[in-house]
C-alpha positions as CSV (number, residue, x, y, z in Angstrom):
1,M,0.0,0.0,0.0
2,N,1.4,3.4,-1.0
3,A,0.7,6.8,0.3
4,S,0.8,10.0,-1.7
5,G,0.1,12.1,1.3
6,A,1.1,12.1,5.0
7,G,-0.1,13.3,8.4
8,A,-2.8,12.2,10.7
9,L,-6.4,12.8,9.7
10,P,-8.5,15.2,11.6
11,K,-11.8,14.1,13.2
12,I,-13.5,11.6,10.8
13,S,-17.2,11.7,10.8
14,L,-18.1,10.1,7.4
15,L,-16.5,7.6,5.0
16,V,-18.1,7.5,1.5
17,S,-17.2,4.7,-0.9
18,D,-17.7,3.9,-4.6
19,V,-19.1,0.4,-5.2
20,D,-17.8,-1.2,-8.4
21,G,-14.0,-1.5,-8.5
22,T,-13.8,-0.4,-4.9
23,L,-16.1,-1.9,-2.4
24,V,-16.6,-5.2,-4.3
25,T,-14.3,-7.5,-6.2
26,K,-14.5,-7.9,-10.0
27,D,-17.0,-10.7,-9.4
28,K,-19.1,-8.3,-7.4
29,I,-18.4,-9.9,-4.1
30,L,-18.3,-8.3,-0.6
31,T,-15.4,-10.0,1.0
32,E,-15.5,-11.0,4.7
33,R,-12.6,-8.5,5.4
34,T,-14.6,-5.7,3.8
35,C,-17.7,-6.5,5.8
36,R,-15.6,-6.6,9.0
37,A,-14.0,-3.2,8.1
38,V,-17.4,-1.6,7.7
39,E,-18.6,-3.1,11.0
40,K,-15.6,-1.6,12.7
41,I,-16.4,1.8,11.1
42,H,-19.9,1.6,12.6
43,E,-18.4,0.7,16.0
44,A,-16.1,3.7,15.8
45,G,-19.0,6.0,15.5
46,I,-18.2,6.9,11.9
47,K,-21.0,7.1,9.3
48,F,-20.6,5.0,6.2
49,A,-22.3,5.8,2.9
50,I,-22.0,4.4,-0.7
51,T,-22.5,6.1,-4.1
52,S,-22.5,4.5,-7.5
53,S,-23.5,4.9,-11.1
54,R,-25.9,2.0,-10.5
55,P,-29.7,2.5,-10.2
56,P,-31.1,2.3,-6.7
57,S,-32.3,-1.3,-7.2
58,G,-28.6,-2.2,-7.9
59,M,-27.6,-0.8,-4.5
60,R,-30.3,-2.4,-2.4
61,M,-28.4,-5.6,-1.9
62,F,-25.7,-3.8,0.2
63,V,-28.1,-2.3,2.8
64,E,-28.5,-5.4,5.0
65,P,-25.0,-6.9,4.9
66,L,-23.4,-3.5,5.6
67,K,-26.1,-2.3,7.9
68,L,-26.5,0.9,6.0
69,E,-28.5,3.7,7.7
70,T,-27.2,6.6,5.6
71,P,-28.6,7.9,2.2
72,L,-27.4,6.1,-0.9
73,G,-26.3,8.1,-4.0
74,A,-27.5,6.3,-7.1
75,Y,-26.8,7.4,-10.7
76,N,-23.6,9.1,-9.4
77,G,-25.6,11.0,-6.9
78,G,-28.4,12.1,-9.3
79,L,-31.0,10.1,-7.3
80,V,-30.5,10.1,-3.5
81,V,-32.5,7.6,-1.6
82,R,-32.9,6.3,2.0
83,P,-32.0,2.7,2.7
84,D,-35.8,1.8,2.3
85,M,-35.5,3.3,-1.3
86,S,-37.7,6.3,-0.5
87,V,-36.5,9.3,-2.5
88,I,-34.7,12.2,-0.8
89,S,-33.7,14.2,-4.0
90,E,-33.6,13.6,-7.8
91,H,-32.0,15.2,-10.8
92,T,-32.9,13.9,-14.2
93,L,-32.3,14.7,-17.9
94,A,-35.1,16.4,-19.8
95,L,-36.3,14.2,-22.7
96,P,-35.4,16.6,-25.6
97,L,-31.8,16.8,-24.2
98,A,-31.8,13.0,-23.7
99,K,-32.7,12.5,-27.4
100,E,-29.8,14.7,-28.5
101,I,-27.4,12.8,-26.3
102,I,-28.6,9.5,-27.7
103,E,-27.9,10.7,-31.2
104,I,-24.3,11.5,-30.4
105,I,-23.8,8.2,-28.7
106,N,-25.2,6.4,-31.8
107,K,-22.9,8.5,-34.1
108,H,-19.9,7.1,-32.2
109,S,-21.3,3.5,-32.7
110,L,-21.7,2.9,-29.0
111,G,-24.5,0.9,-27.5
112,V,-27.1,3.0,-25.6
113,W,-28.6,2.2,-22.2
114,V,-31.3,4.5,-20.7
115,Y,-32.3,4.4,-17.1
116,V,-35.6,5.9,-15.8
117,G,-36.2,5.4,-12.1
118,N,-35.5,1.7,-11.6
119,D,-36.2,0.8,-15.2
120,W,-33.5,0.0,-17.6
121,F,-33.9,0.2,-21.4
122,V,-31.6,-1.3,-24.0
123,Q,-31.7,-0.9,-27.8
124,S,-32.3,-4.2,-29.6
125,G,-29.2,-5.5,-31.4
126,R,-26.9,-3.3,-29.2
127,E,-26.7,-5.6,-26.2
128,Q,-23.0,-5.8,-25.4
129,Y,-22.2,-6.1,-21.7
130,V,-26.0,-6.5,-20.9
131,E,-25.6,-9.9,-19.3
132,R,-22.9,-8.6,-17.0
133,E,-25.0,-5.6,-16.0
134,K,-27.9,-7.9,-15.3
135,F,-25.7,-9.8,-12.9
136,V,-24.4,-6.6,-11.2
137,I,-27.7,-4.7,-10.6
138,K,-30.1,-7.7,-10.4
139,V,-32.5,-6.1,-12.9
140,A,-33.5,-7.3,-16.3
141,P,-33.6,-4.7,-19.1
142,H,-36.5,-3.7,-21.3
143,I,-35.3,-4.4,-24.9
144,V,-36.7,-1.7,-27.3
145,N,-36.3,-0.9,-31.0
146,N,-35.9,2.7,-30.1
147,F,-36.3,5.0,-27.1
148,D,-39.2,7.1,-28.5
149,G,-41.8,5.4,-26.2
150,I,-40.0,6.0,-22.9
151,K,-42.0,7.9,-20.4
152,G,-40.3,9.9,-17.7
153,N,-37.0,11.8,-17.7
154,P,-33.9,9.6,-17.6
155,G,-31.7,9.5,-14.5
156,K,-28.8,8.3,-16.5
157,I,-27.8,7.5,-20.1
158,V,-24.8,5.2,-20.8
159,G,-22.7,4.8,-23.9
160,V,-21.2,1.3,-24.0
161,S,-18.4,-0.2,-26.1
162,E,-15.5,-2.6,-25.8
163,K,-13.6,-0.1,-27.9
164,F,-12.4,2.1,-25.1
165,E,-11.0,4.8,-27.4
166,L,-14.5,5.3,-28.9
167,V,-15.9,5.7,-25.4
168,E,-13.3,8.4,-24.7
169,Q,-14.0,10.2,-28.0
170,C,-17.7,10.2,-27.3
171,E,-17.1,11.5,-23.7
172,K,-15.1,14.5,-25.1
173,E,-17.8,15.3,-27.7
174,V,-20.6,15.1,-25.2
175,Q,-18.7,17.4,-22.8
176,K,-17.9,19.9,-25.6
177,Q,-21.4,20.0,-27.1
178,F,-23.5,20.1,-23.9
179,G,-21.1,21.7,-21.5
180,S,-22.8,22.5,-18.2
181,Q,-26.1,21.0,-19.3
182,V,-24.8,17.5,-18.4
183,S,-22.3,15.6,-16.3
184,A,-20.4,13.1,-18.5
185,S,-17.6,10.8,-17.3
186,R,-16.5,7.2,-17.6
187,S,-17.3,5.0,-14.6
188,Q,-15.4,2.2,-16.3
189,P,-13.3,2.3,-19.5
190,Q,-16.3,0.7,-21.4
191,Y,-19.0,2.9,-19.8
192,L,-19.7,6.6,-20.5
193,D,-22.2,7.8,-17.8
194,I,-24.2,10.9,-18.7
195,T,-26.4,12.5,-16.1
196,H,-27.9,15.8,-14.9
197,P,-25.1,18.3,-14.1
198,K,-26.2,18.2,-10.4
199,A,-25.9,14.4,-10.5
200,S,-22.3,14.0,-9.4
201,K,-20.6,12.3,-6.6
202,G,-19.2,15.6,-5.5
203,L,-22.7,17.0,-5.1
204,F,-23.7,13.9,-3.3
205,I,-21.0,14.7,-0.7
206,E,-22.4,18.2,-0.4
207,T,-25.9,16.6,0.2
208,L,-24.4,14.5,3.0
209,L,-22.6,17.4,4.6
210,S,-25.9,19.3,4.9
211,Y,-27.9,16.2,5.8
212,F,-25.5,15.4,8.8
213,S,-24.3,18.9,9.5
214,I,-20.6,18.0,9.3
215,D,-17.6,19.7,7.8
216,R,-15.9,18.7,4.6
217,E,-12.6,18.1,6.4
218,E,-14.3,15.3,8.4
219,V,-15.1,13.3,5.2
220,V,-12.9,10.6,3.7
221,T,-13.7,9.2,0.2
222,I,-12.5,6.1,-1.6
223,G,-13.0,5.1,-5.3
224,D,-11.4,4.0,-8.6
225,G,-13.1,5.7,-11.5
226,G,-13.1,9.1,-13.2
227,N,-16.6,9.7,-11.8
228,D,-15.1,9.6,-8.3
229,L,-12.8,12.6,-8.8
230,S,-15.6,15.1,-8.0
231,M,-16.1,13.5,-4.6
232,F,-12.4,13.5,-4.0
233,K,-12.4,17.2,-4.4
234,Q,-15.2,17.6,-1.9
235,S,-13.6,15.6,0.9
236,G,-10.9,16.2,3.5
237,K,-8.9,13.1,2.5
238,S,-9.3,10.7,-0.5
239,I,-8.1,7.2,-1.2
240,A,-7.7,5.8,-4.7
241,M,-7.7,2.1,-5.5
242,A,-4.6,0.6,-7.2
243,N,-6.9,-0.5,-10.1
244,G,-8.0,3.1,-10.6
245,S,-6.9,5.5,-13.3
246,D,-3.6,7.2,-13.1
247,E,-5.2,10.6,-13.0
248,L,-7.3,9.6,-10.0
249,K,-4.3,8.2,-8.2
250,R,-2.4,11.5,-8.8
251,Q,-5.3,13.4,-7.2
252,A,-5.8,11.2,-4.2
253,T,-4.3,11.7,-0.8
254,Y,-3.5,8.0,-0.5
255,V,-3.4,4.9,-2.8
256,T,-4.4,1.5,-1.5
257,D,-4.3,-2.0,-3.0
258,S,-6.7,-3.2,-5.7
259,N,-10.3,-4.4,-5.2
260,E,-8.9,-7.9,-5.8
261,E,-6.5,-7.5,-2.8
262,D,-9.0,-6.2,-0.2
263,G,-7.8,-2.7,-0.9
264,F,-10.9,-1.1,0.6
265,A,-10.6,-3.0,3.9
266,K,-6.8,-2.3,4.0
267,A,-7.5,1.4,3.4
268,V,-10.1,1.5,6.2
269,E,-7.7,-0.3,8.6
270,K,-4.7,1.9,7.9
271,Y,-6.0,5.4,6.9
272,V,-9.3,5.6,8.8
273,L,-9.3,3.3,11.9
274,G,-5.5,3.6,12.1
275,A,-5.7,7.3,12.1
276,L,-8.1,7.3,15.0
277,V,-5.5,5.3,17.0
278,S,-2.6,7.6,16.2
279,S,-4.5,10.8,16.7
């Protein structure tokens, strides 16, 4: 485990974690060591919250094993729910804007996924990575010929491709064309997540700061993806996974081991619980 920063942490009131690539293994498993680490966080009086690009239904399975009592940030914080799935706040994409986004994704030959609430829509014939996503979020998609019949504003649109360079190119064009109208970042090399501009993990941190009346310096965040950078910037200390991007690791206070090496649990033990002992 490497550290890119030094010094004891101040008071720690809240730890916020990404899910995929951070909290769970590549096979989407919560290890025993991870569960014990979260249990110790609770015992230390530290609040623990999770945020993800997943829909709320794809986060429900963590509530019981991790004994979550804090809000959950679904769709990168665009939909904030309580552990019972009741809605606290929601930011969605207007349908006219969503249609323009879909056109650009199609132009780059990426698959398109559209999420409305807990419903997931996939265009027929463009079903790459669908089976894996079904396994991850425990929800079956609605297969549609097009997205014209969708009712309700999307919480998230995803561009999908195994050609990572196309995903990166599409990300740049969406950011350039829509600017502050959207938040666009890659949660994984194959996934471009596009949400409302107020749907970011950084703004989820701000929601929690207000919700619990705590200071930013009392927050520790941990993640692996480009969409985690915004929450790193809103926390007192940040921890990047070894399997994360080079840019994220450069921005982090600390770097822990990968999600295949219990990096989350090791980070909690050393940088969160360990800091309490040394302070």
